[in-house]
C-alpha positions as CSV (number, residue, x, y, z in Angstrom):
1,M,99.2,111.6,50.2
2,K,97.9,114.5,52.3
3,F,94.6,112.6,53.1
4,I,96.7,109.9,54.5
5,V,98.8,112.1,56.5
6,K,95.9,114.0,58.1
7,A,94.0,110.6,58.7
8,I,97.2,109.4,60.5
9,A,97.2,112.7,62.6
10,W,93.3,112.6,63.5
11,M,93.7,108.9,64.5
12,A,96.8,109.4,66.5
13,G,95.5,112.6,68.2
14,L,92.3,110.6,69.0
15,A,94.2,107.6,70.5
16,L,96.2,110.5,72.9
17,A,92.8,111.8,73.9
18,V,91.5,108.2,74.7
19,G,94.9,107.5,76.7
20,V,93.9,110.2,79.2
21,G,90.4,109.0,79.8
22,G,91.1,106.1,82.1
23,A,88.7,107.6,84.3
24,V,85.8,107.3,81.8
25,H,86.7,103.8,80.4
26,P,89.4,101.5,81.0
27,M,90.3,101.3,77.4
28,G,91.9,104.6,78.3
29,D,94.5,102.9,80.6
30,S,95.3,100.3,77.7
31,W,96.2,103.1,75.0
32,A,98.2,105.2,77.8
33,V,100.6,102.2,77.5
34,F,101.6,103.6,74.1
35,R,101.6,107.3,75.0
36,V,105.1,108.1,73.9
37,E,105.0,106.2,70.7
38,I,101.5,107.7,69.8
39,A,102.9,111.2,70.6
40,V,105.6,111.0,68.1
41,I,103.6,109.6,65.3
42,F,101.0,112.3,66.0
43,A,103.8,115.2,66.2
44,L,105.4,114.0,63.0
45,A,102.1,113.6,61.1
46,V,100.9,116.9,62.2
47,I,104.2,118.5,60.9
48,W,103.6,117.0,57.4
49,T,100.0,118.0,57.0
50,D,98.8,121.1,54.9
51,W,97.3,122.6,58.1
52,S,98.7,126.4,58.8
53,K,101.9,126.8,60.1
54,Q,100.5,127.9,63.4
55,I,98.4,124.8,64.1
56,R,101.1,122.4,63.0
57,W,103.9,123.8,64.9
58,G,101.5,124.7,67.9
59,L,100.3,120.9,68.0
60,A,104.1,119.5,67.6
61,G,105.2,121.9,70.0
62,L,102.7,120.6,72.8
63,V,103.7,117.1,72.1
64,F,107.4,117.7,72.4
65,G,106.8,119.4,75.5
66,L,105.0,116.4,76.7
67,L,107.7,114.1,75.4
68,G,110.2,116.4,77.4
69,W,108.2,115.9,80.4
70,H,108.5,112.1,80.2
71,V,112.4,112.5,79.6
72,L,112.4,114.8,82.9
73,Q,110.5,112.2,84.7
74,S,113.0,109.4,83.9
75,R,115.6,110.6,85.9
76,G,116.3,109.4,89.2
77,A,116.5,110.6,92.7
78,A,119.4,110.5,95.3
79,L,119.2,109.9,99.0
80,V,121.2,111.2,101.8
81,Q,120.9,107.8,103.5
82,S,118.9,104.4,103.5
83,D,116.9,103.4,106.5
84,L,115.0,100.5,104.9
85,T,115.3,98.8,101.6
86,L,112.4,96.7,99.6
87,F,113.0,94.4,96.6
88,Q,110.4,93.7,94.2
89,Q,109.8,91.1,91.6
90,N,107.2,89.2,89.5
91,L,108.6,85.6,89.7
92,L,107.0,84.5,86.6
93,F,104.8,81.4,87.4
94,D,106.4,78.9,85.3
95,R,110.0,79.8,85.6
96,A,112.0,76.8,85.0
97,D,115.6,77.9,86.9
98,G,114.6,77.0,90.7
99,G,115.0,80.3,91.5
100,A,118.7,80.7,91.8
101,P,119.1,84.0,89.9
102,I,116.6,85.8,92.4
103,L,118.2,84.0,95.4
104,A,121.4,85.6,94.3
105,M,119.9,89.0,93.6
106,I,118.5,89.0,97.4
107,Q,121.6,87.7,98.9
108,K,123.5,90.6,97.0
109,T,121.3,93.1,97.9
110,G,120.2,92.0,101.5
111,P,116.7,94.0,101.6
112,D,114.6,94.6,104.7
113,F,111.6,93.5,102.8
114,I,110.6,91.5,99.5
115,V,107.4,91.6,97.6
116,F,106.6,88.9,95.3
117,Q,104.0,88.6,92.3
118,E,102.9,85.4,90.4
119,V,103.8,83.1,93.3
120,S,102.9,79.7,92.1
121,D,103.2,76.1,93.1
122,R,106.2,75.9,91.0
123,N,108.1,78.8,92.4
124,R,106.8,78.7,96.0
125,P,109.8,76.9,97.1
126,I,111.6,80.0,96.8
127,L,109.8,81.3,100.0
128,K,110.9,78.3,101.8
129,Q,114.6,79.0,101.0
130,L,114.3,82.6,102.1
131,R,112.4,81.8,105.2
132,G,115.8,81.7,107.3
133,D,116.7,85.2,106.9
134,Y,112.9,86.4,106.2
135,P,110.9,84.4,108.9
136,F,108.0,86.7,108.8
137,Q,105.9,85.9,105.6
138,Q,102.4,86.5,104.2
139,D,101.8,84.3,101.3
140,C,98.6,84.7,99.4
141,P,98.0,81.8,97.0
142,L,95.0,82.3,94.5
143,A,95.6,79.2,92.3
144,S,98.5,77.0,91.4
145,N,99.9,79.6,89.1
146,L,99.1,82.9,91.0
147,G,99.5,84.7,93.9
148,E,101.3,87.6,95.8
149,A,103.7,87.3,98.9
150,V,105.2,89.9,101.4
151,L,108.4,88.9,103.3
152,S,110.4,90.6,106.1
153,R,113.3,90.5,108.3
154,H,111.5,92.6,110.8
155,P,108.7,91.1,112.9
156,M,105.3,91.3,111.8
157,V,102.8,93.4,114.0
158,A,100.4,90.4,115.3
159,G,97.3,89.8,113.5
160,T,97.9,92.4,110.6
161,G,98.9,90.0,107.7
162,F,96.1,89.4,105.3
163,C,95.2,88.5,101.4
164,S,92.6,90.5,99.6
165,R,89.3,89.1,99.1
166,R,89.8,89.2,95.4
167,D,93.4,88.5,94.1
168,G,95.8,91.4,93.9
169,L,97.2,92.1,97.3
170,A,99.1,90.5,100.0
171,A,100.0,92.8,102.9
172,M,101.1,93.0,106.5
173,Q,102.4,95.4,109.0
174,V,105.9,95.2,110.2
175,R,107.7,96.7,113.3
176,T,111.0,98.5,112.3
177,P,113.2,100.3,114.6
178,D,111.8,103.7,113.8
179,G,108.4,102.3,113.8
180,P,105.3,100.4,112.1
181,V,105.1,100.2,108.3
182,W,102.7,98.5,106.1
183,I,104.0,96.5,103.3
184,G,101.7,95.4,100.3
185,S,102.4,93.4,97.1
186,V,100.2,94.3,94.1
187,H,99.4,92.3,91.1
188,L,96.8,93.6,88.8
189,S,95.4,92.4,85.5
190,W,95.6,94.1,82.1
191,P,93.3,97.4,82.0
192,W,91.3,96.3,79.0
193,P,89.8,94.2,77.6
194,K,91.0,92.4,80.8
195,G,89.2,93.4,84.2
196,Q,91.6,95.7,85.8
197,A,89.1,98.4,86.8
198,A,86.7,95.8,88.3
199,Q,89.7,94.0,90.3
200,V,90.5,97.3,91.8
201,D,87.1,98.2,92.7
202,Q,87.2,95.0,94.8
203,I,90.5,95.3,96.4
204,L,90.3,99.1,97.3
205,P,88.5,98.4,100.7
206,D,91.3,95.9,101.6
207,M,93.7,98.7,100.7
208,A,92.0,100.9,102.9
209,R,93.3,99.1,105.9
210,L,96.9,100.3,105.2
211,T,96.8,103.2,107.2
212,G,100.0,105.2,108.3
213,P,103.2,104.6,107.1
214,A,103.1,102.3,104.0
215,V,104.7,101.2,101.0
216,L,102.9,99.5,98.2
217,A,104.9,97.6,95.1
218,G,104.2,95.3,92.5
219,D,103.1,94.5,88.9
220,F,100.2,97.1,88.2
221,N,99.9,96.0,84.7
222,A,99.6,99.7,84.1
223,V,101.9,102.8,83.3
224,A,103.0,105.5,85.7
225,W,100.4,107.9,84.3
226,S,97.4,105.5,84.4
227,H,94.2,106.3,85.9
228,T,94.7,103.0,87.6
229,V,98.0,103.9,89.6
230,A,96.7,107.4,90.5
231,R,93.4,105.7,91.9
232,I,95.4,103.4,94.0
233,G,97.5,106.5,95.2
234,A,94.5,108.6,96.0
235,A,92.9,105.6,98.0
236,T,95.9,104.9,100.1
237,G,97.5,108.2,100.6
238,T,100.6,107.0,98.7
239,T,102.6,108.5,95.8
240,R,104.3,106.6,93.0
241,R,108.3,106.9,93.4
242,G,111.3,106.6,91.0
243,P,111.9,107.4,87.3
244,F,109.6,106.3,84.4
245,R,111.8,103.2,83.2
246,A,110.7,100.1,81.4
247,T,110.3,96.9,83.4
248,F,108.5,94.6,80.7
249,H,108.8,94.1,77.0
250,L,105.3,93.4,75.3
251,P,105.5,90.0,73.6
252,V,104.4,91.1,70.1
253,F,107.0,93.9,69.2
254,G,109.3,93.9,72.1
255,L,108.0,97.2,73.2
256,P,109.5,98.5,76.4
257,V,106.8,99.6,79.1
258,G,106.7,100.4,82.8
259,L,104.3,98.2,84.6
260,D,106.1,97.7,87.7
261,H,105.9,100.5,90.4
262,V,106.4,101.4,94.1
263,L,104.2,104.0,96.1
264,T,105.0,105.3,99.4
265,S,103.2,107.3,101.7
266,P,104.8,110.8,102.7
267,D,106.6,109.3,105.6
268,F,109.3,108.2,103.3
269,S,111.7,109.6,100.7
270,A,112.6,107.0,98.2
271,M,115.0,106.1,95.4
272,V,114.1,103.3,93.0
273,Q,116.7,101.2,91.1
274,R,115.7,98.8,88.3
275,T,117.3,95.4,88.9
276,P,117.7,92.6,86.3
277,K,114.8,90.2,85.2
278,A,116.8,87.5,87.0
279,G,115.0,84.5,85.3
280,G,111.8,86.4,85.2
281,D,110.0,88.4,82.3
282,H,109.7,91.6,84.3
283,H,112.6,93.7,85.9
284,G,112.8,94.1,89.6
285,S,113.4,97.1,91.6
286,L,115.5,97.9,94.9
287,T,113.9,100.7,96.7
288,H,115.8,102.6,99.1
289,L,113.4,104.3,101.8
290,E,114.6,107.1,104.2
291,W,112.3,108.0,107.0
292,R,111.2,111.7,106.9
293,N,111.8,114.0,110.1
294,D,109.9,117.0,108.9
295,G,108.7,118.1,112.3
């Protein structure tokens, strides 16, 4: 029994270490998805080993500190006011409801901008139905069942709308009453064994075009503490906003994980609210953006 407990502790510890190694190998970002669950297993196993009390409780204390940090990061923030709002949603490429729940959500919240992922031939009519209120649209179809889109009430800056050379990004710069801002819709594949790292390599040069005030939102298929999210933030001068919250449930065990994120440049303060799945398989988000006037 003691051998089994030690083996579990060693394997869970190794998995935790691998989970922070996304910069070395994309497998790290896949393991990072399960960080909280692995940390709990590790702490419990360590406590039940026959290692010295100092080692057992020292390691367990470090892990409980990590879990406490995650709890603190799950708290939301409040804004004094909201200058702009952005709605984000993975539409689900094969949805069969015609988009009525999404349209109702948008009518209720009335965002300034909308970013969609998994825009397919089947659900693309949703964009057409929204054209009256959101006449400025950048639609980036990749195939019959995949693509991204950005919609805006505010006018697009002429010639700025573009699609990444490899699937993953739709973006355009829009004019708001307080100045221009880039809006980007992001959709990445799973880290490993899928090709997320190679996909990011290919779309980062396109993301580099988003200079100045910018908001990126979408289905990153990576958790908030992943190397991928940090890498995109560093390349675009943006920071992830909002609490750690589950936005998707993994098919096998129904494990809740946070794969959808909002990143903004320092020009904004932001409050991110999770919205219902509305007929899709991901929760959406409504982000309240406040221009910062630091100088």
